[in-house]
Each structure stands twice: as C-alpha cells, then as structure tokens.
C-alpha positions in Angstrom: -109.1 -38.8 12.6 -108.9 -42.8 12.8 -111.1 -44.5 15.5 -108.1 -46.2 17.0 -106.1 -43.1 17.5 -106.5 -42.0 21.3 -107.6 -38.5 22.0 -104.9 -36.6 24.1 -106.2 -35.0 27.2 -107.4 -31.5 27.3 -105.0 -29.0 29.0 -107.9 -27.2 30.6 -108.9 -30.1 32.9 -106.9 -32.5 34.9 -108.2 -35.8 36.1 -108.8 -36.4 39.7 -105.6 -37.1 41.6 -103.5 -35.4 39.0 -101.9 -32.0 39.6 -99.5 -29.8 37.8 -96.0 -30.4 39.0 -93.2 -27.9 39.8 -89.7 -29.7 40.1 -87.6 -27.4 42.3 -83.8 -27.2 42.0 -82.8 -26.0 45.6 -86.2 -25.4 47.3 -88.2 -27.4 49.8 -91.7 -26.0 50.7 -93.2 -27.2 53.9 -97.0 -27.2 54.7 -98.4 -24.1 56.2 -95.6 -22.0 55.0 -95.4 -19.2 52.6 -92.5 -19.1 50.3 -91.3 -17.1 47.2 -90.7 -19.1 44.1 -88.8 -18.1 41.0 -89.3 -20.1 37.6 -87.7 -19.9 34.4 -88.4 -23.3 32.6 -91.1 -23.1 30.2 -93.0 -26.1 31.5 -92.8 -24.8 35.0 -94.1 -21.4 34.1 -97.0 -23.2 32.2 -97.8 -25.3 35.4 -97.8 -22.4 37.7 -100.0 -20.2 35.3 -102.5 -23.2 34.8 -102.9 -23.8 38.7 -103.2 -20.0 39.3 -105.7 -19.4 36.4 -108.0 -22.2 37.7 -107.2 -21.8 41.5 -106.1 -25.3 41.6 -103.4 -26.9 43.7 -100.1 -27.8 42.3 -97.2 -30.0 43.6 -93.7 -28.8 44.5 -91.1 -31.5 44.7 -87.2 -31.3 44.9 -85.2 -32.7 42.1 -82.2 -34.9 42.9 -79.9 -33.3 40.3 -80.3 -29.4 40.2 -78.6 -29.4 36.8 -81.2 -31.5 35.2 -83.5 -29.3 33.2 -86.0 -32.0 32.3 -86.0 -34.7 35.3 -87.7 -38.0 35.0 -89.7 -39.6 37.7 -86.4 -41.2 38.8 -84.7 -37.9 39.2 -87.5 -36.5 41.6 -87.9 -37.0 45.3 -91.0 -39.1 46.2 -92.3 -36.7 48.9 -93.4 -33.3 48.0 -96.0 -30.7 49.1 -99.3 -29.7 47.7 -99.5 -25.8 47.6 -101.8 -23.0 46.2 -100.5 -19.8 44.4 -101.0 -16.9 46.5 -99.8 -14.3 43.8 -97.6 -14.4 40.8 -96.2 -11.9 38.2 -94.0 -12.3 35.0 -90.9 -10.3 34.6 -89.4 -8.6 31.5 -86.8 -11.3 31.1 -89.4 -14.1 30.9 -89.1 -15.4 34.5 -92.2 -15.7 36.7 -92.0 -14.9 40.4 -94.7 -16.3 42.7 -95.6 -16.8 46.3 -96.9 -20.2 47.2 -98.4 -21.5 50.5 -97.9 -25.1 51.3 -101.2 -27.1 52.1 -100.2 -30.7 52.8 -97.6 -33.6 52.1 -98.1 -35.7 49.2 -96.4 -38.7 47.6 -95.5 -38.7 44.0 -97.0 -41.8 42.2 -96.4 -41.3 38.5 -95.8 -38.7 35.8 -98.7 -38.1 33.4 -98.1 -37.4 29.8 -99.8 -35.3 27.2 -99.8 -31.9 29.0 -97.8 -28.9 28.1 -96.3 -28.9 31.5 -95.3 -31.6 34.0 -98.3 -33.4 35.5 -98.2 -36.3 38.0 -100.6 -38.4 39.8 -100.3 -37.8 43.5 -101.5 -39.1 46.8 -102.0 -36.7 49.7 -100.4 -37.9 53.0 -102.0 -37.4 56.5 -99.7 -36.9 59.4 -99.5 -39.4 62.3 -99.0 -38.8 66.1 -100.5 -35.3 66.1 -100.5 -34.5 69.7 -98.8 -36.1 72.6 -97.3 -35.2 75.9 -93.9 -35.6 74.4 -94.7 -33.6 71.3 -95.9 -30.8 73.5 -92.6 -30.7 75.5 -90.7 -30.6 72.3 -92.7 -27.9 70.8 -92.1 -25.9 74.0 -88.4 -26.4 73.9 -88.6 -25.5 70.1 -90.3 -22.4 70.6 -87.9 -21.1 73.4 -84.9 -22.0 71.4 -86.4 -20.7 68.1 -87.0 -17.3 69.6 -83.5 -17.0 70.9 -81.9 -18.0 67.5 -84.0 -15.4 65.8 -82.7 -12.8 68.3 -79.1 -13.6 67.4 -79.8 -13.4 63.6 -79.2 -10.0 62.2 -81.9 -8.5 60.0 -84.8 -10.9 61.2 -88.1 -8.8 61.8 -89.6 -9.0 65.2 -93.0 -10.3 63.9 -91.4 -13.7 63.1 -90.7 -14.5 66.5 -94.3 -13.6 67.4 -95.6 -15.9 64.7 -93.3 -18.6 66.1 -94.7 -18.1 69.6 -98.2 -17.9 68.5 -98.2 -21.3 66.5 -99.8 -23.9 68.9 -99.9 -26.9 66.6 -96.6 -29.1 67.1 -96.9 -30.3 63.5 -97.0 -26.7 62.0 -94.5 -25.4 64.5 -92.0 -28.1 63.4 -92.6 -27.2 59.6 -92.3 -23.5 60.3 -89.1 -23.9 62.2 -87.8 -26.2 59.6 -88.5 -23.6 56.9 -86.6 -20.9 58.9 -83.2 -22.9 59.7 -80.2 -22.5 57.5 -79.7 -26.0 56.1 -79.0 -27.8 53.0 -82.1 -28.7 50.6 -81.2 -32.4 51.1 -81.5 -32.1 54.9 -84.7 -30.2 54.6 -86.1 -32.8 52.2 -85.4 -35.3 55.0 -87.5 -33.4 57.5 -90.2 -33.1 54.9 -90.4 -36.9 54.5 -90.8 -37.4 58.3 -94.4 -38.0 58.7 -94.2 -38.4 62.6 -94.6 -35.2 64.3 -92.5 -36.3 67.4 -89.8 -37.6 65.1 -89.7 -34.3 63.1 -89.9 -32.1 66.2 -86.9 -33.9 67.7 -84.9 -33.6 64.6 -85.8 -29.8 64.1 -84.8 -29.2 67.7 -81.5 -30.8 67.1 -80.7 -28.8 64.3 -81.8 -25.7 65.8 -79.9 -26.4 69.1 -76.6 -26.9 67.0 -77.2 -23.7 65.0 -77.9 -21.9 68.4 -74.4 -22.9 69.8 -72.8 -21.8 66.6 -74.3 -18.4 66.8 -73.5 -18.0 70.5 -69.8 -19.0 69.9 -69.7 -16.5 66.9 -71.1 -13.9 69.0 -68.6 -14.3 71.8 -65.7 -14.4 69.3 -67.0 -11.2 67.9 -67.2 -9.5 71.3 -63.7 -10.8 72.1 -62.3 -9.4 69.0 -63.9 -6.0 69.6 -62.3 -5.9 73.0 -58.9 -6.6 71.6 -59.3 -3.9 68.9 -60.5 -1.4 71.7 -57.3 -2.4 73.7 -55.1 -2.1 70.8 -56.4 1.3 70.1 -55.9 2.4 73.7 -52.3 1.0 73.6 -51.8 3.1 70.4 -53.0 6.2 72.0 -50.9 5.7 75.1 -47.8 5.0 73.1 -48.3 8.3 71.1 -48.8 10.1 74.5 -45.5 8.3 75.8 -43.7 9.6 72.6 -44.7 13.1 73.2 -43.8 13.0 76.9 -40.2 11.6 75.8 -39.9 14.2 73.2 -40.7 17.0 75.8 -38.1 15.4 78.2 -35.4 15.0 75.4 -35.5 11.2 75.7 -35.6 10.2 72.0 -35.0 6.5 72.3 -34.0 4.0 69.8 -36.6 5.3 67.1 -35.3 8.8 67.3 -31.8 7.4 66.8 -33.0 5.3 63.8 -34.7 8.5 62.2 -31.5 10.5 63.0 -29.4 7.9 61.3 -31.6 7.8 58.4 -31.4 11.6 58.1 -27.6 11.4 58.2 -27.6 9.0 55.4 -29.7 11.2 53.3 -27.3 14.0 53.7 -24.4 11.7 52.9 -25.9 10.3 49.8 -25.2 13.6 47.9 -28.6 13.3 46.1 -29.8 15.9 43.6 -31.7 18.7 45.5 -35.1 17.9 44.1 -34.6 14.1 45.2 -33.2 15.0 48.6 -36.2 17.3 49.3 -38.6 14.4 48.3 -36.6 11.9 50.5 -36.7 14.1 53.5 -40.4 14.8 53.1 -41.0 11.0 53.2 -38.7 10.8 56.2 -40.7 13.4 58.1 -43.7 11.4 57.3 -42.1 8.1 58.7 -41.1 10.3 61.8 -44.8 11.0 62.6 -45.9 7.3 61.9 -46.3 4.8 64.4 -44.0 1.8 64.3 -47.0 -0.5 64.3 -48.4 1.2 61.1 -48.8 -1.0 58.1 -46.9 1.6 55.9 -44.0 2.2 58.2 -41.8 -0.9 57.3 -42.2 -0.4 53.5 -41.4 3.3 53.7 -38.4 2.6 55.9 -37.1 0.1 53.2 -37.6 2.6 50.5 -35.6 5.3 52.4 -32.7 2.6 52.9 -32.7 2.0 49.0 -32.7 5.7 48.3 -29.6 6.4 50.5 -27.8 3.3 49.1 -28.0 4.1 45.4 -24.7 5.8 43.9 -26.2 9.5 43.6 -22.8 11.1 43.9 -21.2 12.6 40.9 -18.3 10.1 39.8 -14.8 11.3 40.2 -13.0 11.9 36.9 -10.9 9.0 35.6 -7.2 9.0 34.7 -7.4 7.1 31.4 -4.1 5.5 30.2 -4.8 4.4 26.6 -1.6 2.4 26.4 -2.3 0.6 29.7 -6.1 -0.1 28.5 -4.9 -1.5 25.2 -2.3 -3.7 27.0 -5.1 -5.0 29.4 -7.4 -5.8 26.4 -4.6 -7.5 24.4 -3.7 -9.6 27.6 -7.2 -10.7 28.3 -8.2 -11.6 24.8 -6.6 -12.9 21.6 -7.9 -11.6 18.4 -11.1 -9.4 18.2 -9.5 -6.4 16.6 -12.7 -4.4 15.8 -14.1 -4.6 19.3 -10.9 -3.6 21.0 -10.4 -0.7 18.5 -13.8 0.5 19.3 -13.3 0.4 23.2 -10.0 2.2 22.8 -11.7 4.8 20.7 -14.4 5.1 23.4 -11.7 5.8 26.0 -10.0 8.3 23.7 -13.1 10.3 23.6 -13.9 9.9 27.1 -10.3 11.3 27.9 -10.9 14.5 25.7 -14.6 15.0 26.8 -15.2 13.4 30.3 -18.7 14.9 30.4 -19.8 13.1 27.1 -22.5 10.7 27.1 -21.5 7.0 27.0 -22.6 4.9 24.0 -24.3 1.5 24.2 -22.3 -1.1 22.7 -23.9 -4.4 21.5 -21.5 -7.3 21.1 -22.9 -9.7 18.6 -21.6 -13.3 17.9 -22.0 -17.0 18.4 -21.5 -18.5 21.8 -18.1 -18.9 23.3 -16.4 -16.1 21.3 -15.8 -14.0 24.6 -18.6 -11.5 24.6 -19.1 -11.6 28.4 -15.5 -11.7 29.3 -14.8 -8.8 27.0 -17.1 -6.6 28.9 -15.2 -7.5 32.1 -12.0 -6.6 30.5 -13.4 -3.2 29.5 -14.3 -2.6 33.2 -10.6 -3.5 34.2 -9.1 -1.4 31.3 -10.9 1.8 32.5 -10.8 1.2 36.3 -14.6 0.9 36.8 -16.8 -1.6 38.6 -18.4 -4.3 36.5 -22.0 -5.6 37.0 -23.7 -8.2 35.0 -27.5 -8.2 34.5 -28.8 -11.4 33.0 -31.8 -10.6 30.7 -32.4 -14.2 29.5 -35.9 -15.4 30.0 -37.1 -11.9 31.1 -40.8 -11.4 30.1 -41.8 -8.8 32.8 -41.4 -5.0 32.4 -41.2 -4.7 36.2 -37.9 -6.9 36.1 -36.2 -3.7 34.7 -38.2 -0.8 35.9 -39.3 -2.2 39.3 -42.6 -2.4 41.0 -44.6 0.4 42.5 -44.4 0.8 46.3 -48.1 0.0 46.6 -47.3 -3.7 46.0 -46.2 -6.0 48.9 -42.6 -6.9 48.6 -41.8 -4.3 46.0 -38.2 -3.9 44.9 -36.4 -1.7 42.3 -35.7 -3.2 38.8 -32.5 -4.9 37.8 -31.0 -1.7 36.6 -31.1 0.1 39.8 -30.2 -3.2 41.8 -27.2 -3.5 39.6 -25.9 0.0 40.3 -26.3 -0.4 44.0 -24.3 -3.6 43.9 -21.6 -1.7 41.7 -21.7 1.3 44.1 -20.8 3.8 41.3 -22.8 5.8 38.8 -20.2 5.2 36.2 -20.1 1.5 36.3 -19.9 -0.8 33.3 -23.2 -2.6 33.1 -23.4 -5.8 30.8 -27.0 -6.5 29.6 -26.4 -10.2 28.7 -28.4 -12.2 26.4 -30.5 -9.2 25.4 -32.0 -11.2 22.5 -33.4 -13.7 24.8 -36.1 -11.4 26.3 -39.7 -11.8 25.2 -43.0 -10.0 25.9 -45.4 -11.5 28.6 -48.7 -10.7 30.4 -47.0 -8.0 32.4 -45.7 -5.9 29.6 -42.8 -5.8 27.1 -39.4 -5.5 28.6 -38.1 -4.2 25.3 -40.2 -1.2 25.8 -38.8 -0.5 29.1 -35.4 -1.0 27.6 -35.7 1.8 25.2 -35.3 4.5 27.8 -32.4 2.8 29.4 -30.5 2.7 26.1 -31.2 6.0 24.6 -28.3 8.3 25.7 -30.5 11.3 25.0 -33.3 10.1 27.7 -31.5 7.9 30.4 -30.3 11.0 32.2 -33.8 11.0 33.6 -34.6 7.3 34.0 -37.5 6.8 36.3 -37.8 3.4 38.1 -41.3 2.5 39.4 -40.0 1.9 42.9 -37.7 4.9 43.2 -40.4 7.2 41.6 -37.7 9.8 41.2 -35.4 10.3 38.2 -31.9 8.6 38.2 -29.2 9.5 35.9 -27.8 6.7 33.8 -26.0 8.7 31.3 -22.6 8.0 32.8 -23.0 4.2 32.9 -21.4 2.3 30.0 -23.8 -0.2 28.8 -22.6 -3.1 27.1 -25.3 -5.7 25.6 -24.5 -9.2 24.3 -26.7 -11.2 21.9 -26.3 -14.1 19.6 -28.6 -12.6 16.7 -29.8 -9.0 16.4 -32.6 -9.8 13.9 -34.9 -10.9 16.6 -34.5 -7.5 18.4 -37.1 -4.8 17.8 -36.0 -2.0 15.5 -36.1 0.7 18.0 -33.8 -1.2 20.3 -31.4 -2.0 17.5 -31.4 1.7 16.6 -30.2 2.7 20.0 -27.1 0.4 19.9 -23.9 0.4 18.3 -23.6 -3.3 17.1 -20.0 -4.9 17.0 -19.9 -8.3 15.6 -17.6 -10.9 17.1 -17.1 -13.7 14.5 -15.9 -17.3 15.2 -12.2 -18.1 15.5 -10.0 -19.8 13.0 -8.1 -23.0 13.9 -4.8 -20.9 14.5 -6.6 -18.5 16.7 -8.1 -21.2 18.8 -4.7 -22.8 19.2 -3.4 -19.4 20.4 -6.3 -19.0 22.7 -5.8 -22.5 24.2 -2.1 -21.9 24.8 -2.6 -18.4 26.3 -5.6 -19.0 28.5 -7.4 -22.2 28.5 -4.6 -24.5 29.3 -3.6 -22.5 32.4 -7.1 -22.1 33.6 -7.7 -25.8 33.4 -4.6 -26.6 35.1 -5.5 -24.4 38.0 -9.0 -25.9 38.0 -7.5 -29.3 38.4 -4.8 -28.4 40.9 -2.0 -29.2 38.6 1.3 -27.4 38.1 2.7 -26.4 34.6 5.1 -29.3 34.5 2.5 -31.9 36.0 0.6 -32.0 32.6 1.9 -31.1 29.1 -0.2 -31.0 26.1 1.9 -30.9 23.0 0.9 -28.5 20.1 0.0 -31.7 18.0 -2.5 -32.7 20.8 -4.1 -29.3 20.9 -4.5 -29.2 17.2 -6.0 -32.7 17.1 -8.5 -31.6 20.0 -9.5 -28.4 18.0 -9.8 -30.3 14.7 -11.1 -33.7 15.5 -13.1 -33.2 18.7 -14.8 -29.8 18.3 -16.6 -28.1 15.6 -17.7 -24.7 16.8 -17.2 -20.9 16.2 -16.0 -20.3 19.9 -13.8 -22.1 22.2 -16.2 -23.3 24.9 -16.2 -26.9 23.7 -12.5 -26.8 23.1 -12.1 -25.7 26.8 -14.2 -28.6 28.1 -12.3 -31.2 26.1 -9.0 -29.9 27.4 -10.5 -29.9 30.9 -11.2 -33.7 30.3 -7.6 -34.2 29.4 -6.5 -32.2 32.5 -8.7 -34.3 34.8 -7.3 -37.6 33.5 -3.8 -36.4 34.1 -4.9 -35.2 37.6 -6.1 -38.9 38.2 -2.7 -40.3 37.2 -0.8 -37.9 39.4 -3.1 -38.6 42.3 -3.1 -42.4 42.1 0.3 -43.4 40.5 2.2 -40.6 41.9 3.4 -39.5 38.2 5.5 -36.3 38.3 4.9 -35.3 34.7 1.9 -36.5 32.3 2.8 -35.7 28.6 -0.2 -36.0 26.3 0.5 -36.3 22.4 -1.9 -36.7 19.5 -1.7 -40.3 19.8 -3.0 -40.5 23.4 -6.2 -38.6 22.9 -8.3 -41.5 21.7 -7.6 -43.2 24.9 -8.6 -40.1 26.8 -11.4 -38.7 24.8 -12.5 -41.7 22.8 -12.7 -41.7 19.0 -12.8 -38.3 17.2 -16.4 -36.8 17.0 -15.9 -34.6 13.9 -16.3 -36.5 10.5 -14.9 -34.9 7.5 -17.1 -36.5 4.9 -17.2 -33.7 2.3 -15.6 -35.7 -0.5 -17.4 -38.6 -0.1 -21.0 -37.0 -0.1 -20.2 -34.6 -2.6 -18.8 -36.8 -5.3 -22.2 -37.8 -6.7 -24.3 -35.9 -9.2 -27.1 -33.9 -7.4 -25.1 -33.2 -4.3 -23.7 -29.6 -3.5 -22.1 -28.3 -0.6 -23.6 -25.0 0.8 -22.4 -22.6 3.5 -25.0 -21.4 6.2 -25.0 -19.0 9.1 -26.5 -20.0 12.5 -26.6 -18.2 15.8 -23.8 -20.6 16.8 -21.5 -19.6 13.9 -21.1 -20.8 10.3 -21.6 -24.3 9.2 -21.8 -26.3 6.1 -24.8 -28.0 4.8 -25.4 -30.6 1.9 -28.0 -30.0 -0.8 -29.1 -33.4 -2.1 -31.4 -33.6 -5.2 -32.8 -36.6 -7.0 -35.4 -37.3 -9.8 -38.0 -40.1 -10.1 -40.8 -40.5 -12.4 -43.8 -38.5 -11.7 -45.9 -35.5 -12.7 -43.5 -32.5 -12.2 -43.8 -32.0 -8.6 -41.1 -30.4 -6.5 -40.7 -32.3 -3.0 -38.7 -30.3 -0.4 -37.8 -32.1 3.0 -35.3 -31.2 5.8 -37.2 -28.7 8.1 -36.9 -26.0 5.4 -38.4 -22.4 6.3 -40.6 -20.6 3.9 -37.7 -18.5 2.3 -35.6 -21.7 1.7 -38.5 -23.4 -0.2 -38.9 -20.2 -2.2 -35.1 -20.5 -3.2 -35.6 -24.0 -4.1 -38.6 -23.2 -6.4 -36.6 -20.4 -8.0 -33.7 -22.7 -8.6 -35.8 -25.3 -10.3 -37.4 -22.5 -12.5 -34.0 -21.1 -13.4 -32.9 -24.6 -14.4 -35.9 -25.0 -16.7 -34.8 -21.8 -18.3 -31.3 -23.0 -18.8 -32.3 -26.5 -19.8 -31.1 -25.9 -23.5 -27.6 -24.8 -22.4 -27.1 -27.7 -20.1 -28.3 -30.2 -22.7 -31.5 -31.2 -20.9 -34.8 -31.9 -22.5 -37.2 -29.1 -21.4 -40.2 -31.3 -21.9 -38.8 -34.0 -19.6 -39.6 -32.0 -16.4 -43.3 -32.8 -16.7 -42.7 -36.4 -16.4 -40.4 -36.3 -13.4 -40.6 -35.5 -9.6 -37.7 -33.6 -8.4 -36.9 -34.1 -4.6 -34.6 -31.7 -2.8 -33.4 -32.8 0.7 -31.2 -31.0 3.1 -29.9 -33.6 5.7 -30.1 -33.0 9.6 -33.8 -32.9 9.2 -34.4 -32.2 13.0 -32.9 -28.8 12.6 -34.9 -26.0 11.1 -33.2 -24.2 8.3 -34.3 -21.1 6.5 -32.8 -18.0 4.3 -32.1 -17.3 0.8 -28.4 -18.0 0.8 -28.7 -21.6 -0.3 -30.1 -20.6 -3.7 -26.8 -21.1 -5.6 -26.1 -24.4 -3.9 -29.7 -25.6 -4.9 -29.2 -24.5 -8.4 -25.9 -26.1 -8.8 -27.3 -29.4 -7.2 -30.1 -29.6 -9.7 -27.9 -28.6 -12.6 -25.5 -31.5 -11.6 -28.5 -33.9 -11.3 -29.9 -33.2 -14.6 -26.5 -32.9 -16.5 -25.1 -36.0 -14.8 -22.0 -34.0 -13.8 -20.8 -34.3 -10.2 -20.1 -31.2 -8.2 -16.4 -30.7 -7.3 -15.9 -32.0 -3.7 -13.5 -29.5 -2.6 -15.5 -26.4 -2.8 -18.6 -25.0 -1.2 -20.9 -22.0 -2.3 -23.4 -19.5 -0.9 -25.5 -16.8 -2.4 -29.0 -15.9 -3.4 -30.2 -16.2 -6.9 -32.7 -14.3 -8.9 -35.0 -15.5 -11.8 -32.7 -13.5 -14.2 -29.7 -15.8 -13.1 -27.9 -13.0 -11.0 -26.1 -14.0 -7.9 -27.2 -11.7 -5.1 -25.1 -10.8 -2.0 -25.8 -12.5 1.4 -24.6 -11.9 5.1 -22.4 -14.0 7.5 -19.4 -14.1 5.0 -16.8 -14.4 7.5 -18.5 -17.1 9.6 -19.4 -19.1 6.4 -15.7 -18.8 5.2 -14.5 -20.1 8.6 -16.8 -23.0 8.6 -15.4 -23.9 5.1 -12.0 -23.8 6.3 -12.8 -26.0 9.3 -14.4 -28.5 7.0 -11.4 -28.8 5.0 -12.5 -27.2 1.7 -10.1 -25.7 -0.7 -12.3 -23.1 -2.7 -15.3 -21.0 -1.8 -17.8 -19.6 -4.2 -19.1 -16.2 -3.1 -21.3 -13.4 -4.7 -19.1 -10.9 -6.4 -20.9 -8.2 -4.5 -19.7 -9.6 -1.2 -16.1 -8.9 -2.1 -16.0 -6.0 0.2 -16.8 -8.4 3.3 -13.4 -10.2 2.7 -11.4 -7.7 4.8 -13.1 -9.3 7.9 -11.8 -12.6 7.2 -8.2 -13.4 8.9 -5.4 -13.4 6.4 -4.4 -16.8 7.2 -7.9 -18.1 6.2 -7.6 -15.9 2.9 -4.2 -17.7 2.3 -5.7 -21.2 3.0 -8.9 -20.9 0.7 -9.3 -19.9 -3.0 -12.0 -17.5 -3.5 -14.2 -17.6 -6.7 -16.5 -14.7 -7.2 -19.8 -15.2 -8.8 -21.9 -12.6 -10.9 -24.3 -15.1 -12.5 -25.3 -18.7 -12.1 -23.2 -19.5 -15.2 -20.1 -18.6 -13.3 -21.3 -21.1 -10.6 -21.7 -23.7 -13.1 -18.3 -23.3 -14.6 -16.7 -23.3 -11.3 -18.6 -26.0 -9.5 -19.4 -28.8 -12.1 -16.7 -31.3 -13.1 -16.1 -31.9 -16.7 -16.5 -35.7 -16.5 -19.8 -37.5 -16.5 -20.4 -38.8 -12.9 -18.8 -42.2 -12.2 -21.0 -45.2 -11.4 -22.1 -45.5 -7.7 -20.4 -48.8 -7.5 -17.0 -47.3 -8.5 -17.5 -44.6 -5.9 -18.2 -47.0 -3.2 -15.2 -49.3 -4.2 -13.0 -46.0 -4.0 
C-alpha cells in the first residue's frame, strides 16, 4: 500500500469520545429509563451488536424525517441519550429486538466515517439545578398526579405506580414521567433537550395535568353513557310489560291496529300460498318485535312492498282484433311488419289466454317510433304500460334489487315497474337495452336472462322480495338501436323486429297526420292559425333534415310553429301561411347539401352506401396515387375490417391490371392513398369493398365513376361480390341523396321486399355477381375530363 494512503480505523476499537449511533425514527430514550428497541436497518443492527459485544455505550438520537433511511448529521437531532444494551436477540426475519437503558444526555458533535455502522463524536451533558425547594415541590405534585393518571389508564401494572412513588431524584422523576406520557416524539424530544431540572419538571407536570383532565372527562362520559344505556334498557323492559298488560286488558293501541291493517292487506293481496305463508311468518316476527328495534322499520317496509305487488291472477282480456288493428293504424303510419306481429300475438292470446307472452325487440335507428309503438300496443290490448329505462345501467341490482340486509334496500326496476302498473299482465318496455354495460357490481345482462326467458320468468326471484314472482304474463317489449352489441344469450331470448327508416313520402304522411297537430297544440295554435303547405313540408324534410326517423323533422316543424305563434301573439295575425319560399327566413339556409354529382365526377371517387345505428347514409371513397414505393395509405377513422377491405380491393385490382389496361409493374413505384371523408366519425365493416375497388379501378383507368349511382357489397379475392346487411336503410339513404341507381349484391335480391314500392319505382337496381359487373355498371366510358373543365362546369 502506498505510504500516503490513510489507514482506515479498525471497527474493533473506537476513539475516545466516539460511540456507535442509533438514529431512531419515532423513539426518544430518556436517562435512567428502560425501553425496548426494534432495529431493521443493517447499520443500526451492526452498531447495536458492536456495542453489546464490547459492553460499550451507544448513542440514541431522534431523526427529523422518519422516512429517511440514511440520515445525515443535518437530519438528526443534536441532543440524544447515551445508553447501554441490557439484552438483545435477532429474529428470523433479520430484525433485532433489544432493551436499552438510558445513562446520560449527550450532544451530537459530528459523524465519524469509516465504520460499518453510524459512528459519532459526542459530548456528555451534565444536568443543572439538580435540587431546589421549587423542584421538590414540583416533584411532589408530579408524583401525585402521575399515580392518579396511572390509575385511570387501563392495563397499567401496579408496580409502575410504586416505582414512580419510590423515585426520589427530581431529575429522574421528570425523565421517568416523560417516558410514560402519551406524547408525540417531537414533544418528548423537546423535554429531552431541557437540561434544567425545574424547567423539565414544570413542562412534564403541565402535560400530565392536561392528560389527567382528558382521562377524567372521558371517564365521566363513559359513566354517563352507561347510565343512559341502563335507563334505555329499563324503558324497553317497562314498555314490554306495558304491552303485555294492554294485551291482557284488550287495549291493543295503534301498534296493534297497524299490525291488523298489515294482516288484512296480506290477505287481500291474493298471494300464492307459499308466499303468503312466508309473509305472515315475517308479520308475526314484526308483531313480537319492539318499535325501537333496528330491524322493525325495514321489515315493515318489506311487508308493505309485498302487499302492494300485483300478485292476483289477471282477469281475462276481451280482445278485439279489428279494434286493435285500428288503434295501431291510427297511432303509427307504416311499420307493417311490427303491426302484423303484434296482431298475430293478440290472435294467439285470444285463442290461448294462458299461453306465455313472447319477448319482442324493436330494433331501428332513433326517431322511427320504437317507444311510442310500445305505448300503442298497450292501448290496443287494454293493458297498463310501464317503461323501464336501461340506458347506462351497469349494476345487476338495478334489475334484481338489493338484499334486505343493506340499508335503504329496494326492489329492482322490474318489480318497481309492476308495482307502478298495478297489474301482472302489464306491457313493460325495456328501453335502450343495448346501452347497458357490465360494471363492478355485476353484469346486468346476466340478470336479464331470467327476465326474458318465457320458460324461466314464471319463478323470477328478486333479491329484495326473496320469493318467486310470476313474470310469464308480462308482455316485454325491448328497444335497441343495434343488436350486434347484445350478448348472444340475450338475443336468443328475444324476437327481433327491425324498424327501418322512413321514405320521404312516409315522412310527409307522418308529418301531416301526427307532427303538425302535435306541434300546433304545443304552441297553442289552432288549425287555421298556422298552415304549412305541402311544398313547405317537402322542403323541410328534403333540405333541412337527413335522418332515418322523424325526430329532427318534428323539431324543424316546431321552429316554424313557434315563429307563427310569435306573429299571432305580437301582430294579432289570424292566419299565418308558410310556403316553401318562406322557410329560409324562418329556418335559415338549407342544411342538407346534395353534392354527389360534383364530388363523384372525378376519377378515383366512388359513392358507397353505409349502415349506422342512426340509419343508412352515403359515404364517398376517394383514392389518389403519388410517386412512392408501393404503400397503401388509409385515412378517415377506418376500422380493422374496413382496412382489410381496402387491402383486398388493391390486391384484386392488381390481379385485374391487364383487363383494365394498367401496367402491373407500375404499382411498385406508386403510393395509393384511400380516404373516406368525415374523418372524425369512426367507420367499419366490409360493405364498402365494392366501392373501394371501383374507386381504385377508376383512378388507375382514368375513367370517372357515374355520379348518379351508389354501391355496396363485400368483395372476395376471387372477384365475387358477397351479400351485406342493412339493404333497406342503405337504399333509403340513396333515395334521400337523390341518386338514380343502386348497385347491390345479387344475393341480396331477397331483401328487396322490405323496400317500399315507391322507393323501388324511384330507383334502378343493378345486381352484381362479380366485380366485373360493378365496373361495367359504375365506370363511365369516356376518359375523365380535366379538373379545370369540371370546375368551370
């Protein structure tokens, strides 16, 4: 070793004035006091074992931050205690438990480096003012109050009070009392740093006096509480005796009258025998229970619920099929399939009154009349109607209820709805069934399985009622915008009836029959005070709305009616006539743009048909090519399935390159970009495959797509056009957009019977077997015109 390298100090010996140091997180050791210590840090364990093995003193100091695992000298308190290790042992988990006895106060001077533990140079401190008349008086008071406080603390051994009485030294008495009091480490550190005996005695006496007052007050509160409990028990006993005396004298009082009323209600509810026996057993338990009992109020509420549920067998209905059909026709225009299915149900119910009711599910875009159709069904068959909104439900207890053990428990929405309807054969509409979701408290769809199964719902069990309830006579009608998101077991238990969007003619009929009168009444107008011409209605439906239903159409009619009401109220007009030319002043410029011809006249742009939960719509597939390395770029918020359709379309185009007159080797030097506008709206599905292929073929052959036709269909790598869904909604969207021809898969020809005849007459249908049929029908013969010529046109 080089001569200039300093030799590290030996761990076996410590210089004079240097001791092993234990930084303590939440412990303050006082002189003359035995204290247990638990150590886990390796340096602290090494320091204790070093001092114990050599019978040396070690220093204990409080660290300022208890979370600091390796505190510096700045993180330690300057005043600590020199102590000896009485005994120690190591546990299996590596910790060391020891008992240390304080010897003397010390001052921390500095930390000494070079040891496997924390070592420090310390200076022992001598106490001042050892004995005086005042310190003796303070010590006398501290002994008396210390013994008293020990007597009030539970679990304190009697020997501790004897030790306190036998301590003669005022300084030792102050330290012993300070170690016994319940104080924060910082407060005890402050007492340790007080070197004056009188000052320390006075501070400890102040803390002990405060703790003594707290314990006295706590003891008084506890005694007063016990007296109140004893008095309450005495009152309960007397009340029980009084009830027994009144029962012997025949004086039942209000409570007996209430029990008698509940018993009468149970008998009048006409429950099944097993249910009635269970309810009467609970009623007897309530009768034996005191009013102040915690379970009395929930039990009384449960019995009230049980008596108010419609247990009775429903009376047979007198079904008039002609009247029911007339009611449905009067309330709704169109919807032939839904009306026919409802009339079929009524016919079966007339022939078999005890048959189980099916579960119907009306599926369609918003605004087509799903909810109002359920109300019409109830009116048609003369049953009460109740609506249960399921949108946003994510807790199983919303349907099945909570158990009675929970505070504020209630039945689920199913039994609550039947209680509101007051009949067991009500029409219950489960609205927005597709908007439920599983949450932390269970899956509501799983709870709905028993409700919707006609073979199981005769014994439906609500968690709150805890007895079976027969739901087989309830006519459940569910509504949804889409059924694809529903679990398969739920879909299997329902009969799905699709309600498609309305044609323009149907919307005009609905507006004339229902919407005009409803909005006139809402605005306080008479039939002669506001007149909308047929041309105005047609313009509102065509130029201000683009929807599958009629909800937006009713809003726009309402705006016109409110403007008419303003003229009648302000100017005193007797009749306000609104024609098509007046709409721009009332509703502003038209909001629906018919831009198909302009955007589809360029090569590389094709018009596709899409289905959305809000009905059918048209979408534009735009394709362009730039110099590159053969990449396919897809934009417009496309889903995975739609991206795969684009890749399949490009691959199919490469295989048809020779027939289209496109150089096959040119694809490697070009990047193809396919974009679907309205990029903020997510789009997915395979039905745009034909439109993507036609757009790419138009781009590479420089032949524009005919602007008056749209297309839909899935493609395969063999060039086949495969069938897709939502044909009626897509065809109606094409009609709304002003198109003249629609290209559809040939295997979807069977779906044409759902399309209204007026729409079939207005459009030309071209059936596709292969993509060659699509190219022949969609691409124009001429080469695309220059862009400048298009802009000039």
